[in-house]
C-alpha positions as CSV (number, residue, x, y, z in Angstrom):
1,M,41.4,38.4,19.0
2,L,41.3,37.7,22.4
3,F,42.6,35.8,25.1
4,S,39.4,35.4,26.5
5,E,37.4,34.5,23.2
6,S,40.7,31.9,22.4
7,I,40.2,29.6,25.6
8,G,38.8,26.5,25.2
9,R,38.6,26.9,21.6
10,K,39.1,23.4,19.8
11,V,42.9,22.8,18.5
12,V,42.2,19.7,15.5
13,S,44.7,17.6,13.5
14,T,44.4,18.5,9.3
15,T,46.1,15.2,9.4
16,T,43.0,13.2,11.0
17,A,40.3,15.5,11.4
18,D,40.4,14.8,15.0
19,T,40.2,16.9,18.3
20,V,43.7,16.9,19.5
21,G,43.3,19.7,22.5
22,T,41.8,22.3,23.9
23,I,43.7,25.4,24.7
24,A,43.9,26.6,28.3
25,G,46.0,29.9,28.3
26,F,48.9,30.8,26.6
27,F,52.8,31.2,26.4
28,I,53.8,34.7,25.9
29,D,57.1,36.5,24.6
30,P,57.0,39.7,26.4
31,H,60.8,40.4,24.7
32,N,59.4,40.1,21.2
33,R,55.5,40.7,22.0
34,T,54.5,38.2,20.5
35,V,52.9,34.8,21.4
36,A,55.0,31.9,22.0
37,G,52.7,29.3,22.1
38,V,49.3,27.7,23.8
39,H,48.8,25.8,26.7
40,L,46.7,22.4,25.7
41,K,44.1,20.8,28.2
42,K,42.8,17.4,26.8
43,A,45.5,16.5,24.7
44,K,46.6,13.0,24.5
45,S,50.1,13.6,24.7
46,G,52.0,16.8,25.4
47,N,50.5,20.0,27.0
48,A,51.5,22.8,24.6
49,L,52.0,23.4,21.2
50,A,54.5,26.3,19.8
51,W,52.8,29.2,17.7
52,S,55.5,27.8,14.9
53,G,52.9,24.1,15.1
54,I,49.7,26.0,14.3
55,S,48.6,26.0,10.7
56,A,45.4,28.6,11.7
57,F,43.9,30.0,14.5
58,G,40.3,30.5,13.2
59,I,37.4,31.5,14.6
60,D,36.0,28.0,15.2
61,A,39.0,25.9,15.7
62,V,43.0,26.1,15.8
63,T,44.4,23.7,12.8
64,I,47.8,21.7,12.9
65,G,49.2,19.8,10.5
66,S,49.6,16.7,12.9
67,S,49.5,15.4,16.7
68,D,52.9,15.4,17.2
69,A,53.9,19.6,17.2
70,I,52.1,19.1,20.6
71,V,54.7,18.6,23.4
72,D,55.3,18.6,26.7
73,A,56.2,22.7,28.0
74,D,59.0,21.2,30.0
75,D,60.4,19.5,27.3
76,E,60.6,22.7,24.7
77,A,63.3,24.9,25.3
78,S,61.5,28.3,23.4
79,L,58.4,27.5,26.2
80,S,59.3,26.4,29.6
81,A,61.1,29.4,30.4
82,L,58.0,30.9,29.4
83,E,55.6,28.5,31.7
84,G,54.1,29.4,35.0
85,K,52.5,31.8,36.9
86,T,55.1,34.4,36.8
87,H,54.5,34.6,33.3
88,N,50.6,35.0,33.1
89,V,49.6,38.2,31.7
90,V,45.8,38.3,32.1
91,G,44.8,39.7,35.9
92,K,48.5,40.9,36.1
93,R,49.1,44.8,37.3
94,V,50.8,46.9,35.0
95,L,53.1,49.6,36.2
96,S,55.1,51.9,33.3
97,T,58.7,52.4,33.4
98,G,57.5,55.6,35.2
99,G,56.9,53.5,38.1
100,V,52.6,54.5,37.8
101,E,50.4,51.5,38.1
102,L,48.1,51.7,35.3
103,G,45.4,48.8,36.3
104,K,44.9,45.4,35.6
105,V,45.6,43.3,32.5
106,D,41.7,42.3,32.0
107,D,42.5,40.6,28.4
108,V,45.4,40.8,25.5
109,D,44.5,41.0,21.9
110,F,46.5,39.7,19.2
111,D,47.3,39.0,15.7
112,T,46.0,35.2,15.0
113,E,48.3,35.3,12.2
114,T,51.9,36.4,13.5
115,G,51.2,35.5,17.0
116,A,52.2,39.6,17.3
117,I,50.5,41.1,20.6
118,T,48.5,43.7,19.3
119,S,47.5,45.6,22.7
120,L,46.7,44.9,26.3
121,I,43.4,45.9,27.4
122,V,43.7,47.4,30.2
123,G,39.6,48.8,31.9
124,A,38.6,50.9,29.5
125,E,42.1,51.3,28.2
126,Q,43.9,49.5,25.4
127,I,47.7,49.8,26.0
128,E,49.2,48.9,22.3
129,G,51.1,45.3,22.3
130,R,54.8,47.6,20.7
131,A,55.0,48.8,24.7
132,L,55.3,45.9,26.4
133,I,58.5,45.6,27.8
134,G,58.5,42.5,30.6
135,V,56.0,40.2,32.7
136,G,57.1,39.1,35.8
137,S,56.1,37.7,39.1
138,Y,54.8,41.0,40.1
139,A,53.5,42.4,37.4
140,V,53.9,43.2,33.4
141,I,55.9,46.6,32.4
142,V,54.8,48.7,29.7
143,D,56.9,51.7,28.1
144,H,55.3,54.7,29.4
145,L,56.4,56.5,26.0
146,Q,54.7,54.0,23.8
147,Q,51.4,54.5,25.6
């Protein structure tokens, strides 16, 4: 599933069947090449949901067991280090380890079961998720041998 398809998706508690927020963005863990969690908006308390708190990431909604899984990103150690513009991937330039600019990230494809980054969409190209090395304030770095 693409990040662009997921933004605005409702997050629903399976305990209460209530909408507890909507997806506003993603926390990327470049070292594990996974989605570590999601940014939320319209949540009553908190602004983030760790991937481990997600029951299912479906086509129509994301389900969680309880709204208790929603936290403030600043208070969740696994997410606070991945927060901010520095860690936003979409729109950032992509550099290979060989120092070649490959374009800008237009979108990210991820596995809804595991949260694994499957590919970075850079123009008409797809760079395999396993090539992702790092995300910084200047660029996303990919291993030029893994492309």
